[in-house]
Residue, then its C-alpha position, 0 to 999 in steps of 0.5 A: m537505485t534507492k529502495t522505497v518502503s510502500c504499503p501493500n494495502c494502498g501503495s502509499n509510501r507513508m510508512k513508519m516503523h511502528n515496533p522496531q523489535l517486531s519489525i511492524w510497520q504502520c501506514s499513515k494513509c490507510g492505517y495498515q499495520g503489519p510486518v510486510v512492506v513493499e520495497n520494489g518501486n514497480l510493484n508499488k506502481q502495480i498496487k496503486e493501479n490495481k486499487k484505481m481499477e478496483k475503485l472504477r469497477k465498484k463505481l461501474l457496478w454501483r451504477r447498474 
């Protein structure tokens, strides 16, 4: 099983090592910068699902 590096903020797998000495990663999609990345594929799916649910919740609340 290969490890994929994913953004903890948006779940994107477009992460690049921004500063190798400090182990800082940067997401090309949302701009997140930080030392923490998700390497578990199942957790990545959960993050993406949570983001979708959050967007739906905001849409529903906005319509009220």
